[in-house]
N, C-alpha and C positions, 0 to 999 in steps of 0.2 A: 699486418696488426697482431699484436700479442693477444693471448687466450683472454686476459683480463680486461683488456679494452673491449674486445668482442663482447664478453659477458655484459659490460656496463652498457654498451650502445644497445644491445638486445633488450635488456630489463628495464633501461631508462628511456631510450629514444625510440624503439619501435612502436610503441603506443602512440607516440608523436606523429608518426609517419601515417599510420592507419587512420588516426581521428583528424589528423589536419585536412584530409581530403573532404570532410564533410561531417558537420556535427547537427543533430536533429534541432530545428527550430532555434537557432542561435542561442544555444542555452548559455555556454560560459563565455565570459569576456576573454578576448585575445590580447597579446601584446600590441604595442602602439599600432593603430591601425593606418594603412595607407589611406590617405583622402586626396581629393583633387588639390590640394596644397602641397603634397609632397610625397616621395617614396623612401624607402629604406635602402641604403648601400653599406657594404661592409668590407673591409680589407682584414684577413686573418693571417697570421704569420706564426708558424710553429718551427723552431729549430732545435733538432736533436744533434744532427751529424754536422758539426761544424767542420770546415776545411781543415782547420787546425785541431788534431787529435786531442791535444790536451783540453779543448773547451767542449768534448762531446758531454751530452745529456741523455737521460735515459728516456723521459716520458714528456718532453715538451711538444713533441709531434702529436701524440696522442692527446694532450691537452687542447690543441689547437684543433684537432679533428671533432673533439665532442662539442667544442665552442662553435665551431661551423655548423655542425649538425643542428646545434640549437637554433641558430640563426636561420637557417634554411628551413627546418620542419616547424619550428615554434613560432618564429618571428616571421616566418614566411617571404624570406628575402630570395628573389629567384637567381638562378646561377649567373645570369648575365650581370646582376649588380653585386655579387658576392665572389671576390677575388681571395684565392686561397694559395698561400705561398707556403711550402713545406720542403724541408730537406731531411729525406730519410730513404731507406733502400727502395721502398715501395712507390717512392714519389717518380712522376714523369721524368723521362731524361732530358725534355727540353728545357733550356735555360731560362725560358720566360716564366718558369713556375717556380725557380729557385729563390729562396729568400735572401738573395744578395743585396748589399746595400743599394745597388743601382736600381734593381727591380722595386724594392720597397720604396725609394724615393720616387721613382716613376709612379707607381701606384697612388701614392700619398697625393703628388700633384695632380694626377687624373681625378682623383675623389675631390681635391679641392676645387678643381675647374668644373666638373660635371654638376657638383652640389648646388641645387636650387633651395629657395626660400620654401620652408616647411619640410624638408628632408630630415631623415634622421640617419647619422652616420655612425658606424661602428668600426673601432680600430682595435684590434686584439692582438697582443705580441706574447708569445712564450718562448723564452730563451733566456740567453744572458743579458743582465744589465750590469753597468758598472759606473763608479764614480771616481773621477781623478781630479787633481789640483792643477788649475792652469797657472800661467806666469804671474796672475794677479793674486796668487794664493786664494782662489776661490773654487768651490767645488763645482765641477761640470760633469753633468750626467750623459750617459749614452746607452742606447739599445745596441746590442752586438748582432749584426747580420750574420749570414753563415760565412761571408768571406773576411771576417775580422781576423785580425792578427792577433796572436798570443802574449805579445810583449807589452800589451796596454799603451801602444803608440797610437793615439785615436786622432791628434791633432794634424790636419792637413793629409790624412791618408782616407781611403775608402774602407768599406766593412763596417762602419757605424751609422746610426741615426742619432743625431745630436737631439736631445730633448729639446733645446732651444728651437730648432728647425721643426719639430712635432708641434711646439707650442704655436708657432707662426702659422702652421698648416690649420690648427684649430681655430686660431683667431680669424682667419679668412673663413672659415665654415660657418662660425656662429656669428660672423658680421654678416653674412647672407641672410641670417634668419633661420639657420639650420640648427638641429641638436647634433651634438658630439658625445658619443659615449666612449670613453678611452679605458681600456682594460690592459694592465700591464703585469703578466706574471714573470717577473725577472729579478733577480737579485738587485737590491738598491734602486727598485722601481719607485720606492717612496721616498727618495733622497732629499726631497724638498722639505720633508716635514722634520724639523728639528724641535726636540723638546725644549721648552723652557723659555725662549726669548721671543719677544714682540716682533723683532725684526724677521726672525725666521717664519713666524705665524703670517707676517705681511707678505713675505717672499711667497708663501705657499699659496695665499690666497689671490695673488697677483698673476699667478701662472695657470695656465688651461681654463681662461675664465670662461664662465656659463657652460662648461661640460661637465658631465657626469663621470667621476673618477673612480674606478676600482684598482687599487694598488695591492700588490700580494703581500708587501711587508713594509716595515718602517726602513729608515735609511741605514740603520745600523744593523739589521737582520738579512737572513738569506731566505730565500724562497725555496721550501722544502719539498722533496718527492717522496712518494711512497711506493715500495715495491709491491706491497700487498694490493694495492688499489691500481697500481699501474698508471698512476697521475701524479701531478703536482697537487698539494692539498689545497692550495688556493682556487686553482681551476675547478677541481672535483667539486668542492663545496659551493663555489660561485654557481656552478651550472644547475646543481641541486636545488640551491637557493633561488635562482631564477625560474625554476621550473615550478616552484611552489612550497618546497620544504622551509623555506624562510618565512613564510606567511604564517606565522606562529605566534604572533603577540596579538593584533586585532583580529586574524582569522576571517578576513571578509573579502577573500579572493583578490585583493588588491595588495600589491607588495610595495610597501612603502620603503623608502631609503633606509630608515632607521631601523626597520626589521630585518633588511638584508644585512646591515652593519651588524647587529647584534648576534645574528645567525653565524656569520663568518667569524665573529670574535669568539663566540662560544665554541665552534667546532675546529676551525685551524688552530686558534690558540691553545686550546685543550689537547688536541690531537698531537701537537707538535711540541708538547710539554712546555708551553709559554714561550716557546722559542720564536714564533713568527705571528706578527700583529698585522693582520691586513687592514687596509684604509679603505673606507668609503665616504667619499666627499660630494656634496652638492651644496647649491645655494639654498635649496629647498629641501631640507632633510626631513621634515615631517610630510611632504607630499607623496604621491603614489609616483613609483618608477614605472610599474607595468602591471596590468592584469593578469591574474593566474588562471589557468584552466584546470578544473577540478580532477580530470582525467590524468594530466601530466603530474600534478601535484601528488596524486595517489602512487603514481609510479616512481615519483622523487623519493616520497616518504619509505616504500618499500625497499628501494636500493639503499637509501640512508640506514634503515634498520638492519639490513643484510650485510653491509660494511663494516659493522661494528666489531672492534676487537683490539688486542694489542698490536701495534705496528713495530715490526722488530728491525728495519732497515731504514735509515734515512739518508739520503745524500743531498748535498747542497748544490744548488745552482750558481755557484761561485767559484772561485779559483782555490778554494779551500774545502775540502770533504771531511765531513762529521760523520763517523759511522759509529752508531752506539752499538753496545753489546746486545747479543741476540737474546733478548729477553724471552723470546718465546720456546728457548730450549729449557728455560727453568721450569722444573717440575710444576710448581704451584700455578705459574703463568699458563703452562700448557693446560692446566686443570680449569683454569680460569676461562680460557678461550673455548675449551670443550663446553663448559657450561654456558657460556653466552650464546655459541652455536646452536645448542639444544635448547635455549630459552627456560633453562634452568636459572632463573635468576634470583629467587630467595625461597626460604622456607625448608632447605636441606641441608644437610652437612657439607654437601659437595657443591652448593649453589655458588653462583658468582658471587653474591654478596658476602657469604660465609668466609669464602676464600680471600676475598679481599681484605676483609676484617682481621684474618689471619696472619695475611702478608704484613699488615699494618702492625698488629700487636706484637708479632714475633720478629718484626723488622727482617724479614727473609731476602728482601729485594730492597733496592735503593727507593728512595722517596719519589724519584722521577717516575719510577715504574708503576707504584702504587697510586700516584696521581693519575697516570694514564689508565691503570685499571679502573679507579673510581670515574673517569671521565667516560670511558668505554660503557660501564654499566649504567650510568646516568643516561648516556645517549641512547642505549638500547631501550631502556624503559621509557624515557620519555618519547622517543619515536613511537614505540609501540601505543603510546596514549594519544599522540597526535594523530596517528593513522586512524583510530577510531573517531576522534573529532572530526577528521576530514570526512570520513564516511558519513558522519551525521549531517555535514555541510553539503555532501555530495548527493546523496540518496536517502531520503528519509524512509524509504518502503522496505529496506533491507537491513535496517538495524538490528544488532543482536540484542539478546535480553538484558535486563538490569543487572545481572551478575557480571556481565563483561564490563559493564560502565564501573561497577565498584571495584572489580579486579584492577581496571587500568588506574583508577583514583589510588588503589594501595600502591601501585607502581610508583606514582609521583610523590606519593609519601614517603617511600624509600629514597627517590631522589633528594627530596628536601632535606631528609636526615643526612645524606651524603656531602650536601653544600653547605658552603657558608651563606649566610642570608644576604652578603653583598655581592654574591655571584651574579653574572650577567643574566642569567635564566632563572634566577630563584622567584621572581614576582610572577613571571610567566607560567612556570610550573605550579606555583601554588594557586594562580588563578584557574588553571586548567583542572587542577585537583578539585577546587570547590564546584566549578561546572559538572565534572563527572560524577561527584556524589550527589548533586541535585538532581542531575539527569537519571541516576539510577532509580531515585524515587518516584520520578515521572513516568520513567519506562514501566516501573512496576505497578503503576497505578496505585501507589501507596498514599492515598489522599489525606490520610490522617497525619501525614508528615509533610505536606505540601507547604505549610507556613515553615519549616525548616529548610526546605528546597529554596523558597523565596529569599529567606535571609542569607543562604549561600551565595545565591546569583546576585544579589544587591551588593554583597560584599565583594564579589567577583568584579562587578561593574565599577567599583570604586578604584580598582587597580587599573583597569583598561574599560573607559566607556564606549570605546569604538568595537569593542567586540561583538559582532553582529550574532554570533551562535548564542551568546548568553542573554542577549535581547530577545532572541527568538524563545528561547527556553522559558524566560520569565515571562513572557507572553502567554504561553501555554498554561502555566500556573495561574495567572490572573485570569485567563478566559474561563478556566475551570470554576474559579470562584466568583463567577458572574461579574467580575470587575472588568467590562469590555472597554471602558474608556481608557483605563491604564493598559490593558493588553494591545489595543490599538496603537498606542504610543510606542510601545517597544516592538511590536511588529513592524510599524513604519520605519522606526529608527534601524532595525535590521535590514530592511529593504533598501533604505537609501543607503547603508554601507555595502550592501552586495546586491546590486540591481539584478544580478543574473541568477541569483539564488531563489529558487522556487518555493521552497519550504515555507519562509515567513508569508509569503504572497498567498499562497495556499492557506495558511493559517489565518490571514486576514480575512478570507473568505469565509472560513469558519467561523470566525468573530461575528460576522456579519448575519451567517447563517443562523447562529444560535440566537440572534436577535429577531429573528425572521424577516430581516431585511433582505430578502432573496434577490432582488435586483442587483443591489450593491454587491452581495455575494458573487454572484455569477460573473460581474466585472472582474473582480480579482481571480476568480478560477480561470476565466478566460485568459487573464495577462499569465497567470502561472503555467497554462499550457503553452505558451510561447517560449517557455523557459526549459532548458533541460533539467531532468531529475524527477520529480514524482508525478509522472503522467498518470499512473494508474490511481493515485491518491486523489488528484484533482479530478478526474473522470467519475470516480465513484462519489466524490462530494456533488458533482453537477448532476448525477443521477439521483442523489438523495434529496435534492432540491426538486426536481422533477416529480419524484415519487411523493413528497410531502405535499406537492401542489395537486396530486392527483393526476398527473400527466405520464400515465405508466408507459406509453409507446416511447416518449421522449426519453424516460429513465432507462428503459431497456438497450435503447441506442447507444446510450452513454456507457453502460456497464459492457456492452459487446465490443465497443470501441477499445477497451482495454486490451482485449486480445489481440485486436488488429495491429495496435500500436506495440504492445509489450511482447506479443508472440505468443503468450498464453493468459489464461484468466489467473487472478490472483485469488488467494483464499477469501480475501476482503470482498472481491467482485463475485465468486460463488455465493457467498452469503448474502450479498446485497440481492443478487438474482433470486435466490430462495426466499427472502424477504418480500421482493417484488411481486413474485408468482403467488405467494401466500395472500398479499393484499388483491390481486386480482381474482383470487378463488380458485386458482389453478393449482390445488395442493398436490397433485401428483408431481407436477414439474418442480414445485418447491422442495419437496422431499428429495428429489433427484438430484437438485443443485446443493441441498445441505449435505447429502450423502457424498457427493463428489469432493466437496470442500472438506468434509471429515476425513475421506481417504488421503487427500493431500497434506494435510496436516491436523492430525488429530489431537495436537496441543494447544490449538486455537480456541480460546476460552468462548470467544463469541458464537463461534460455530456450536460449542457444546450446549450453550445456554439456549440458542435459537432452535438447534435441532431437538433438545430435549422438550423444549416446550410445545413445539408441533406435534411431536410425539404423544404428549400428554392429552393435547387439545382434541384430538382425533382417537385418543385410546388404541393407539396402535401398537404399543408395547409397554408392558407393565414393569418392566425391570430397568430398561435402558435410561430413561429419564433422571432417574436418582442415581444410577451410575455416573452419568455425564456430568450432573451438577456436583457429586463429590469430587470428580475428577477435577473440574474446573477450579473449584476452592483450592484444591491442594496445588494446582499449577500456579495460580495467582491469589494468594491468600489475603492480599490487601484490598482487593477488588470487591467493592460493596454488593454489586449486582449479584455475585454468586451468593451470598448470604440471604439476600432477600429473595432469589428464586428458590433456593432450597426451603426457605422459610414458608413461601407459597406453597410448595409441593407437601410439605407437612401439614399446611393449614388445610389444603383441599383433599388430601388422602392421609388422614392420620392414622398411624398405626396402633396407639394405645393412647392413654390419658397423658402422658407425658410429651407426646408429640407437639400439642399445642403450647406447652409450657416453652419447649425448645424452639419453636417458631418465634415466640415472642422475644425469646433471648436473641435469636438471629436477627430479627428486625432492628432491635435496638442496637446490636452490634454495627449492623450496615449503617445506622443513621450517625452514630457516634464516629464512626471511621470516614464516611463521606456524607456530610449533611445535604450535599447538592444531588444526589441521586435521589430522584422523587418518587420513585415507585415504592420506596422502603416505607414511606408515611402512609401510602395508600394500602399496602399489603397489611400493614400492622392495623390499620383502621378496620379493615374487612375480618382481620382476627379477633378485635375487640367485639365486631358486632356479632361474630359466631359465638362469642362468650356471653353474650347478651349484655354487653356493657356499651350502650348506645352513645352515653355522653364521652366516654374515653374514646371510642370511635372516631366520633365527630371532631374531638379534639385532635387527634392524630393527623385528620386529614387537613384541618385549618393549620397545623403546624407545618404541614408540607408546604402550603402556600406562604405562609410567613417567611421561610427560608429562601423559597424559590419563587418569590412574587412576580418576576419577570418572564416565567415561562408558562405556556398554556395547559401543560399537561396536569399539574396540581390542581387547577381549577376544574378541569375536565373530571379528574377523579374524586372531587369532592361533590360535583353536580350528580356525578353517577351514584354517590352514596346516598344523596337526598332523595333520588328517585327511587332506588332499590332498596335501600336500607331503611330510609325514614318515611317513603311514600309521600314526599313533599314535592309535587311537580313543580310549584310556583318557584320555590328555591332552587330546584334542579334547572329550570330554564334560566333564571338568573345567571348561574354560574357556568353553564353552557356558553351563554353568550359573553361571559368575561374571559373564557378560553378563547373563543374566536376573536374577540377584541385583542387579544394578545398576538394570535396568529391567523390572519383572515382565511387562510388556507387549512385551517386545522379539521380535518375531515371526520375523526371521531366524534368531535362535538356535532358537526352536521348530521351526521346519522342519527346519533343519540335524539337530538331536537326533533327530526322528522318521524323518528319512533314515538317519541312522547306525543307530539301532536296527532299523529295518526291513530295512536291508541285511545286517545281522548276525543275523538271524532272532530278533530280541528283541522282537518286536511286544508281548509283554505289559507291557514297559517304557514302550513308545508308548502304549498303552491307559491305564496308570497315570498318566503325565504328562498326556495329553489330558484325562482325566477330572477330573484336579485342576484343570486350568485352566477346564473348564467349570463347575466349581463356583462361581467367582467372576467368569468373564467368558464369558457365552454369547450375545454379541451379535457376536462376530467370526466371518464365514463362513469365514475361513482356518482355524480350529480345527476345525470341521466337515469341511471338505476334507481336512484331515490325518488325522482320524479315519477318513475314507472310504479314503484311502491304505493306512492301516494294516490295515483289514478286507480291502481288496483283496489286500494281500500275503498274508493269512492265507487267501484263497481263499473267504472270505464275502462273495460279491458282492452277496447281498441286503442285508446290514448295510450295505456300502459305498455301494450305491446309495441307501438310506436316509440315510446321512450326507451324502451329496452334494446330495440333495434338500433337505435341511435348509440346506445353506449357501445355496442359491438362494431357499428360502423366506426366509431373513433378507434377503438381497440379490438382488432378481430379476434385477439386471444384473451379478453376480457371475460373470464369464466362466469362469473357471477350474472352477467347480462344472459347467459345462455339458459341458465336454469329458470331463472325468473321469466325470460321470454317463452319457455315451454309453457309454464303455467298460464301465461297470458294468451298463448296461441291455444291452448286447451280450452280455455273459457270462450275464446272467440271461435270455436269449432274448427280450427284448423288442426285437424287431428294428425294427419300424416307429417306435416312440418313440426307439430308440437313433439311428436315421437323423435324425429329427426333431430332436433334442437336439444331435446333432453338427452340424447344420445353423446350429443358433444359435450354438454355439461358433465356428463357421468366421466367421460373421457379425461377431463381437467381435474374432476374431483370425485372419484369412485367412493370417497370415504363418507361424504354427506349425500351425495346425489344417489339415491338408490332407485335402481331401474324398476326393481318390483314393486316399490311403493307407487311409483308414477304410473306403472301399468295397472295397478288396482284402481287408479283414479279412471283410467282409460276405459277400462272393463265396466266400471260403474256407469260411465257414460254411455256406453254401449247397450248396456241393460235398459237404461232410460230409453235410449232410442227404440230399442226392439219393441218396448212396451208401448211407445207411441206410433209403432208400425213404421217407423223409418228404416226399413231394412237395409237398404243400400248404404245409408250412414252409419248403421251398426255394424255392418261388415267391414266397412272401411277402419273403424275404429278397431275391430278386433283384429284385423290384419296388420294395422300400425303398432298395436300393442304387442303383437307377436314378432314384428320386425325388431321392435325396441329391445325386447327380452325374451327369449325362449324358455319359459318356465311351464311347470305342470299347468298352471292355472290359465296361461296365455294359450297353450295348446288345445286343453280341453275346451275352454270358452269357444275358440273358433271352431274346433271339432264339433261341439255341441250345437253350433248355429247351423253350420252346414247340415247337420242331420236333421235339425227342426226344419229346415228349408229345403229338405228331400234332395240336396246335394251329397249324396251318401257316399259315392267313391272318394269325394274330396275329404268327406268325413272319416272315412275308413283309413285314408293314408295318414291323416293327423293322427288318430287315435291308436293305430298299429305303432307309430313311432313312440307314443306315450307308454304302450304297453311293454315295450322293450327295455324301460329304465327301471331303475331301482326306486321303488315307490315307498310310501308310508301306507300302512293300512288303511287308512282313510281313502288317500288317493287311489290305491288299489281297488277298493270297492267301488270308488266313482267311475274309475276308467273302465273296469269290466263290465259295469251296468251299461254304460254307453256302448262299449265295444259289441256287447250281446244284441242290442237294439240295432246297431248298424248291420250286423251279420243276419239279423232277422230279416231287415228290408231288402239286403241282398240275397236272401234265400238261402244263405251259406249254413246248412243244419249242421254239418259237422263241426264246423268252427264255433257257432252259437253253443252247441251242447258242451264243447270243451271248456269255452270260457265261462259257461254257467258252472260247471264241474268245479272250477277252481274258484270261482266266487263264494259257492257254498262252503268251501273248505275254509274260508277266509271269514265268511261272514254267514252262519248258519240260519240266520233270520230269515223266513220265507219273504219273497217279494211274488204274491201270487199273480199278478198281471205278467209280468216276465216270464214266470215259468209257464202260464198258460200259452204265450206267444211261442215259446220253444217247442212246446208239444205239439202246438198245431202246425209249424212248418216240419216237425218230424212225422206228421201224418197221423197224429194221434188227437183226432178232432174231439171225440167222444170225452177223452180225459180233460182236454183243454177246456171244454164248454162246463164241465163239472166244478173245474177249478175256479172258473170265472165267476161261477154263483157264488162262491165263498167271499168273493171280494166286495168290501163296503161300496154301496152304489154312490155313495159321494165321491169315491175315487174314480169313478167311471164316467164322471160328469165330463161333458165335452171340453168345458173351459180348463178344467183341471187337466186333463189329458193332453191338451194342446200345449200345456208348459212342459211336458215330461216326453211326449211322442211324437214322431212325425206323422204327417196326415196319412200315409202308408199304413203305419203300425195302428193308428187310430181305426182306419177302415177293417183292418182285421180283427182289432178288438170288437168292434160293432157286429162282426159276423158271428162272435162266439156269445154275445148276450143271450 
C-alpha cells in the first residue's frame, strides 16, 4: 500500500473503525440498518495489475480498498458477506481472490442466488471499461477483468463482464425485492448515457432498473486518476461524499441522492478541469440514500480540506493516456500551493487569492490551470466553512466564538466572488454564508442585531427549507424574542429533518422551560439525552429545572452527572454548582465552585458576573467585582447583562456624583440593546428611587412587565418595589401572586410573601400558603425553611425546629436549615445540639453565620440560668459556647463560672490559657482580675502578687478588696484589715460579693471586716 493511501485510510477510515464499535446512546444515524427483513452483501473488485501490461492502472486497487473499508467499517457489512477481489502485488496468491472474469461472474451469480427480499447488494468495480460496436452497429459495453485481452476482442472470449449480463443480475436481485447499489469507476462506465435523443434517454432508464447507479463519467469521457491523492477522483470523492462531506445542502445528517450528485459534480468535474462528469441516477432523486454519522462526516471534511491543491499529473483509465504539463513546477503555482497549505487564503500579497488573481490578470498560466487554482481555493475556503457548520450540528458545547463564524462567512464571500452565479454550489455557499453571519450574531449575544439575524436565516430557508441547522438557529432567535410558538415550529422542523441531532431537541426543552412548562421541558431533555451530542448542556438544563423547583438535591445529581459522562465538569456546570450552593446557603462551597470555574476559563462572562456578585454581596473583595464586570463587558460588548450589572455596582457603591448618571446611561443602553433582559428595568427603577423619583421608578418596573409579560421575574421585581420602595404591601402581595401565577415554583416570590405576612403578624396566611405548596411540592427544603420561619415568628419553637429539621432531612447540605435550626434549638433549650448545628452552619457560610454572635446569645442564656440558680444548665451552655468557638469571652465566662462555683483548678486551667494570649487592655484587666482571685483561693501567694503587680501597671486604679485579699495571703493581716475598712460597705454586701467572688474568698473577706 502506498504512503498516500495509508494516509487517507488513517485520516479518514480509522475514526470509523474506532467509533463503529459502539457509540453512546444511539446518537447518530448509521447507514441502511440491517433488519429482520434483510442483510447487506457486497462484491468489490479493483484491478490495477492486468495480465496485459498495456492495461496496467495505478490506483484502481487503492480505490477498491477504500470502498471496501467503507462498506466494512461504516455500512457494517461482515467479512463473510463482503467479497473482495483485487489484483496487485500485495494481493493473496490464491486464484480465488483474483479479479478474473470467471471469479467475478461466479461471485455475481452467488450474489444473485443468495440475495433475499429486503437485502441490500453493493457491486463496486474499479478498473477498465470499454465500449465497442457489435455486428449490428450498436454500442456494447464491457467491464474488463484482470484476464482481459488488450486487442479489444471481447465477443466470445473470457476476460470481460458484459454490462448486459450485469443488467440481468440486477434484474434478478431487484425482482426478489432487494436493493442494488451499482458503482462503476471505469472508463466509459456511463456509456448508456447519450446526450440529446429521447431514444438514448429511454435506453438509459430501461437498463439497471430499480438500482442506484454511481458512474464515474459520461460515455465519451475517461475516469481520471490523481498521483497526488493516490486514487481515482471519482471513488475518492464518492467515499468522502458517502461519509458525509456531500451532506452540504440540507445538512440534516441524511444524504440525499441529489446532494451526492451535486457534490461529485462540484468536486470531480472541477478537479479534472471539466473533463470528467460523474453520474448519479435513481428513480427517487430527492429521497435519502443513507444517513450520515457526524463523526465520520467531520473526518471526511477534514480530509477534503487537507487534500486541496493543484493536481499536477492525470492519467486516464482508458487506452489513451493524457498527461498534463507539470503545473506544480511553475513558480506562481508553487507559491499558490504553499499558500493553500499554510491556509494563507486571502488578505496578503502572497495569499492564494492574490496569487490566483495575478495568474488570471497577467495570463501567466493556461486558463485550465487558473480554473483549477480557483476551484482549489473555493474548495479549501468552503470546506473550512462547512467544517464549522458540521461542528455546530455535531456538538453545540464546544463551538468557537462569534469571530470564527464571521471569519468563515468571509471565506464564503470570497468563494461567491470567485464563482459564477450559475455554478453548481453557488446557492449552497450563499445559504451557508447567511447562516454563518446570522450565527455570529447569535454567538456574540448581540441581541440588538437579532432582527438582522432573523432576516438572514429566513432568506437562507427560502433557498433550502430542509436545512435543519438554519431552522434551529432561527428557533434560538425567536425563543429569545419570547415568540415561543414560532420557535417551537422551527425546532420541531429541525428535529424532523435530523432526528438524531440533540441540539434542537435540547432547545425545544429550553423553549418549554422558559414558559415554565417544566414537565414538557423535561420530556425533551430526556429525549436529548438519548442522542449523542450535548449531554452536558442537557444535564445542566435538567439541573436548572430542579433548582428552579427548589429540588436542590436532584439538581446537584444532574450537575455531578456531567462529570460522570463527560469526564470532567464544564465551566457551565461549575458555575451552576456555585449558584446551587449559593441558593442553599452554602456560600463557602459556592465560592469554591466559582473560583474553580474562573481558573478553568477566566473569559467566561457568566462566571465573571456570578463571581463578582457573590463577592459584592458578602463584602469579600473591594476591587475584584468591578474588575470582573469591566472584563466581562470587554469580552462580550453586546451582552446587556454586563451593562446592567455594572450599573448596579455604580448604584450600590457610587464613587462620585457622576456614578449615578453613568448607571442610568448603562441601564438605558442595556434595555435598548436587549429589551428582553428583565433586570435592566428593575435596576433602573431602583436607581430612580435612589434619586427620589418614585414615579419614574414605578414606570421603569412597569415597562419591564410590559415588554416581558410572560415572565415571572418582572412581576416579582415590581412587587418588591411596592413593598420596599413604596411601602404598599397590598400591591406587593398582588404582584407576588402574579409572579407565582406565571411560575408556580417561583421561590423568590414565596419567600417574599411569607416575609411580608410574618412581618405584618399574618402568620396564618403564611401557614395557609405554605401548606398549599407542600400539597404538591414537598421536595423543596426552602418550603420547610419558610414553614420554620413562620412558626418561629409565632413563638412555637418546637414546631419551628421540626420544620427546619425536615428541610435538612430532604437535603443534608441545605445550609440555611442548619443556621435556622440552631436558633430554634437554642430557644428550645437544646444548647449542646444548637452549638453543634450552628457550627455546621458556620462551616457552610462563615461570612454570614458568625460564631461569636451566636456564642454571645448562648452566654446570655447561661447568665439567665445562673441567675435562676439553674447551675447545671448554665454550665452546659457555657461549655457548649466554648466548644462552638474559643474566644476570650467564652473562655472567661466558663472560667469565671468555675471560680464562682469553687471549681478553682478548672478555673485556673482556663484562665491560664487566656493569660498567655495577646489581649486588649480591657481584656487584660478582666483576665488578671480573675486570675488573682483564683490564685488567692489556691493560696498561691507568689503568683497572686505577680499578677497584681502586672495589673497595677496596666490599671493603676486601686481595687481595695483585691489588694486586701493579696495582703492577707501574704501574711500581712493588719494591713489587709486596715485596707478593708476603707472599702465602701455597700461593696461588701453579701449579695454583691457573691457576684464577684467565690464563697471561699467571701469567707476570707468576712474575717477581715
